[in-house]
N, C-alpha and C positions, 0 to 999 in steps of 0.2 A: 641474447634475447632480442627479438625484433621490437620495434617501437609499439606495435599493436599488442604485444604481450607484456607491457610494462606492469610492474607490481605497484599498486596504489597503497599509500600509507594507511595503516589501521592502528587501532588501539592494541598494543602488544599484550598477549595473554600473560598472566602471572606464571612463574615457574613452579608454583606449588598451589595447593588449595588454600583459599583464604580463610582466616579465622572468622568467627561470628562477628566480632567488632569490625574487622576489615570489610566484611560483606555489608554490614549496616552502613558504613561510610560510602561504599560503592553505590548503594541505592540512592544516595543523594547527589551523585555525580554522573556515572555512566555505567549502566548495567552490563555493558560488554566487557568491562574490566573485571567482572566477577568470575570469568572463566579461566581456568588454568590450562597449561599446555596439553595436559592429557585429555581435555575435552575435545581437542582437535585431532586426537590420535586413537583414543579408545572407542570401541563400539558401544559400550555401556559404561556410564560413569555413575557410581553410587556415592552419595554424600548426605550429610545432615544439614538441613536448612531451617534454622530457627525452630528446632524441636521436631521437625518432620523429616521422614526419610524421603530423599529425592532420587529419582532415577532419570538420567539424561540418556535418551536413546539416539544413537547414531547408526544403528543397524537397520537397513531398509526393511527387512522382514519383520522386525519388532514394531517398527513404525506402521507398517501396513496393518498389523494386528490391532493396534490401538485405534487407528483412524478408520479402518475399513471393516475388519473382521469382527470386532467387538466394541464398536464405538459407544453403545449404550451403557457400557460399564464405566465410562470415563466422563466425569462432569467438569464444568469449569471451576477454577479455583476462586476462593473469596476475593483475592487481590485482583484477579481479572474482572470480576463483577464490579468491584468498587471503582475501578478505573474506567470501565467502558459504559456502565449503566447511565451516568449523568449525560452522556452524549447520545446513546442509542435507545435508552429505555429498554423495555422487553420487546425489542424488535427482533428481526431475523437473527442477529448475531448472538443474542443472549437467550433466546427462547429455547425451551427444552421439550422433549416428548411430543405429544399430539399437537400442542400449541405450535411448536417449531414446524412440524410437518404441514399443518394448515397454512402457516405463513409462507413456507417455501412454495407450496402449490399456488398460492395467490400471487406471489411475486415472480415466479418463474417465467410467465409469458412476457414480462417486461424485458427480459434478457435473452429471449429466444433468438436464434440466428437470423430470423427474418427482420429483427429490429436493427441489425448492424448498419444497413444503409442509412436509416433514419439517424442513428447515433453518429455515424461517420460524417453526415452533413452538418450536424450541430457542432461537432469537434472542429471540422474544417472552417466553419463560419467564425468560431472563436479564435482559431489560429490566424485566420486571414485578418481579422480585426486587430489582433496584436501586431502582426507583421506591418500592417498599414500604419499603425501608430508609431512603431519603432522606426520605420523607413523614413518618416518625415523628420525624425530627429537626427538623421545622418549617422556618423560614427559616434557611439555613445558608450558610457560605462554604467553598468547597472548591477543590481543585486538580483541574481537569478533565483535565489531561494524564495524571496518574497514574490517575485514575478511568477514562478511556477505554481505556487500555492494559490495566488489570486486567479491565475489562468484556470487551474483545476476547479475552483469555485465557479468561475464564469461558465465553464463547460457543463458543470453539473446543473447550473441554473438554466442554461439554454436547452439541454437535453431533457431535463426533468420537468421544467416549467415553461419552456419557450420564453424565458425572460432574460434580458440582459441584466447583469447583477451589479450595475454601477451603484445602485442604492443600497443593496444588501451585502455585497461582497466584502467591502472593507470592515463592516461590523462583524460579519461572520468570521473573517480572518482574525480580527482582534480577539474575539471571544475564544476561538480555538487556540490561538497562540498563547493567550493568558492561561488557559487551562493546562496546556502542555508544559508551560514553564513553571507553574506554581502548584498544580494539583494532579498532574498526570504522572507523577513519580510515586512509586509505591514506597511506603515507609515500612519499618519493621512491624509496627502494629497492624498495618494493612495486610501483611502476609500471615500474621499469627492468629488474629481474631476471626471468628466466624463472620460471615457476611451480615448476619442479623444484628451484630453488635457494632455500633458506629465508632469510628476512630475520630480524632480531632479533625483530620482533613475531610472527613465525610460531610461535615457541616458546610464547608466551603464548596464542596462538590454539589450539594443540594441547592445552594444558592445559584451556582452556575447553571444548573439544569433549569431552574425557573426562567432565567434570562434567555437561555438557549431555546427553550420551547416557545417563548413569546416571539422570538425572531422566526423560527420555523413556521409558526402559524401565520405570521404576517406575510411571509412569502407565499404560503398556500392561498391565503385570502387574495393577494395581489394577482396571482395566476387565475383564480376563479372569477375575478372581476373582468377578465378579458372575454371577448365574444367567443362562444363555443364553436368549435370546428365540427366538421361532418365526420371526421375519422380520427383515430388516435394520432396525435401529432407529437407527443412527448411521453416521458415515463409516467408522469402523474396521471394521464388518461388511463394508462395500463395498470397502475398500482391502485387506483381509487375504487375499483370494482372487482369483486370475486368473479372470475371468468367462468366458473362452473355454475354458480347459483345466480349470478346477476345482481347480488346484493351489494350495496355500497359498503366499503370498508369503514369501520367505526372511526370517528375523527381522531381519537387518542392513538389508535393503532396506526392510522395513516401517518400521523405526525412522527411516530417512532420509526416507521419505515423510511419516510423521507429523510429524517435526521440520520439514520443509518447510512443511506445511500450517499448523502452529501458528505458526511464525515469520512466515509470510506474513500470517496473520490478525492477529497481534499488531502487526507492524511497519507494515503498510499500512492496514488497516481502523482500527486504534486511532488512528493519527495523522490519518487522514482525518476521523474523528469529532471529534477535538479541533478541527481547523480549522473544521469545520462549526458546532460549538457556539460557537467563538470568533466566527464571522461572525454567527450569529443573536443572540448576546448583544450584538453591536455595532450591529445593525440592527433596532430594534423593529418596524418595518413588515414586514420579512421574517418575523420571528418570529410576529407576530400573524396573518399570512396562513397560516403553517403551522398555528398553533393553530386557526384557523377550519376548515381542511381536515380536521384530525384529530378535531375535537370530536365529530362524529357516528359515528365509526368504532370498531369493536371491534378493538383491537390486542392482545387477549389471545392466548395460545398457540392457542386454538381458532379465533380469528377473523383472525389476522394474515395468513395466506396470501390469504384472500378480500379483505382490505382493501388489499393491495398495489396493484392497478390504480387505486384511488381516490387514491393518494398522488402525484398528478401534479406538483404544485408542490414538494412535499418532495423528490421525485426530481430535479427541475430544480435545486434548491438544492445537492444532493449533487453533481450533474454539474458545476455551475459551481465548487463547492469543489475538485473534483478537477482542474479546469482551472487554477485559480490556485495550488493547492498539491498538485501530483501527488506522491504518496508516493514512487513509484519515479521519481526525477527524471531519470535518465540511463540510456541503453542504450549500451554500448560493445562494439564488435566489432573484430577484426583480420582483414584480408583475407588469405585463404590464397593466392590467385592474383590476377594482374592482372585488373582488371575495369573496366567503364565503367558508371556509374550516372547515367542521364538526362543523358548528355553530359559528365559529369565523370570524368576518369581516376582510377582507384583502383589504384595499384601494389600488388603483394603486400607484406604487412607493414605497410600503412597502418592506423593507428588510426582507426576510423570511429565517431563519436559521434552518436547521435540522442537529443536531450535534451528530454523533454516540458516541462521547466522553461522552455526557450527557445521551443519550438514554441507552447506555450499562451499565451505573452505576446509573440509575434512581431508586429512592426509591420505586416508585409505580409499576415498571415493573419487578423488579428482587428481589429474595430473597437473602439476604446478597450480595448486588451488588458489593461491593469492594473486595470480597473474590474470590480467584482462585479455581474453582471447575469444572474440565472437565466433571464430571458426568452430567452436564446440557446438554451435547451434545452426550451422549452415547445412543445406541439403547434402546428404551423403555422409555426414559425420555420425559416428555411433551415438545413438540416443542415450542420455544419462538414465540411470535407474529411476523409475517413476517416483520412488520414495527416497531418493537422494536429492531431488530438486523440487522444492515445495514453495515457490513464491506466492502461491494462492491456496496453500493447504492441499488436502486430498480427502477422498471419501465422501460420505453423504453431505458433510458440511464444507465441502470445497467452496471457495468464494464464488457466489453466483454471478458476480459482475466481472469475472476474470477476462472474458473476451472483450468486454467494453473497455476495461482498463488497458489491455494490450492495444486495442484499436486507438484509443486516445493517445497513449504514449508514443506509438509508432508514427501516427499522423502528425503530431505536434513536433516531434524531433525532426521528421522529414521536412516539414514546412519551414521550420526555423533555419535548418542548415541549407535548404534550397535558397532561402532569401538572404542569409547573412554568413559571413565568415566570423567565427566565434573564437575568442582567445582569452586566456587568463590575464587579468590585469596585474597579477603578482605571482610569485612562486611559493608563497607560504603554504605549508602542508595543510590540508583540510582533513580532519579526522572524524570518523563516524561516532556519534553519541546516541545511545538508545534510551528512550523512556517508553512511550507507546509505540513509536516508529523509530527507524534509524535516520537521524538528521545530522547535518554538519555541525561541528563544534563552533563554527562561526560562519557568517554569511560572506563569502569571498566576492570580490567584484570581477566582472567579465567585460570584455570589450567586444562590441558588435560593429561590423562594417558591412554595408550593403554588398552583396556578392554580384560581381559584374555579370550581366546577361541573365540574371535570375528572372524567373517568371513573376509577373505582376498580375494579381487577380483583377478581374473586371470590376 
């Protein structure tokens, strides 16, 4: 096996299905450890989960049925609502029915293809500021996990608010980190009780939400205190008004939408960037190929959008990173009514799980599924089945910010590798751990050295 196809260490699946007590223990440590070997081999896994029947779908046709053909029959689970509501409220992520359709219509213009050049400029400005800061430090050792999360917050601040996040970023990072470490793990009661009945952790989640919304509103107020521009300059300009009616979006709704976008950018793009940097630090050949691709390119705020089509290999590295380490590792729904998904009976009340973590490493869907191979996503390679690769979901509720997230990850990875040689500071394995997103089990250190002859922005 060549260096570029190295197998990265992961949490090994159990050889058998876990007992109820063992599953309860897994909820407190690492949700990935709750899958047995057969979840990576069978097309459909049926099991009991805390009194509920659960179906895990690894068959693309069944997944298409749930997410595309009959999505209205499948609602979010109480545990998902408990974990996500304190951060997003009833924003786009949790809204249902007509409310969701109205929100989607209002938010969609902010993520239309025409906004990518504006977003690319904001991403490049944040990446340039980071490169400049790191370059003045010479050869340094740092924590990439914290760095990528703070960078994702900074990019969200620049693109959404045209604000540098020096004042708000650390507070936001601490709030979200504390939530993920203490309240973002589902307990057995979270999974068993209806969403309307609070569990002990819900009281802490409500306290978090009050603090979180105060911070979001402070950011919105700081942005609105700036002089108004003549044209939309960031996402807040686009999110704040219904583009069909011209009516301003209600303050509470706007706060939920802003919170959703910031949290999604921080939680998903930040961890995706960490895993991409972890991979390129572990694979010198991959890193040098990215460096060669980026060397002639102008990745400054003025040139970033034009450079994007030339970052073919860098984008393939990001796509393969998202396959191995999908930030949103699980989609859980509950069937409202009896259904049949590609020949599998789904009684009303069944928990249906579609887990990118399983799909992306499934033995029947991928060749060498645990190996890193960006060639899978290079031009000319056979495209994976649309419903075997779901880093951003699929169907009507596909992630509306997918192109923004890809643009951000590709440009930041390209800019950092263009500027620095990146290496691991040690060789201790780094294992993925899942709560809301897939994160490293510890924050490893990395070494950065300025790359000879690299571009320096003006």
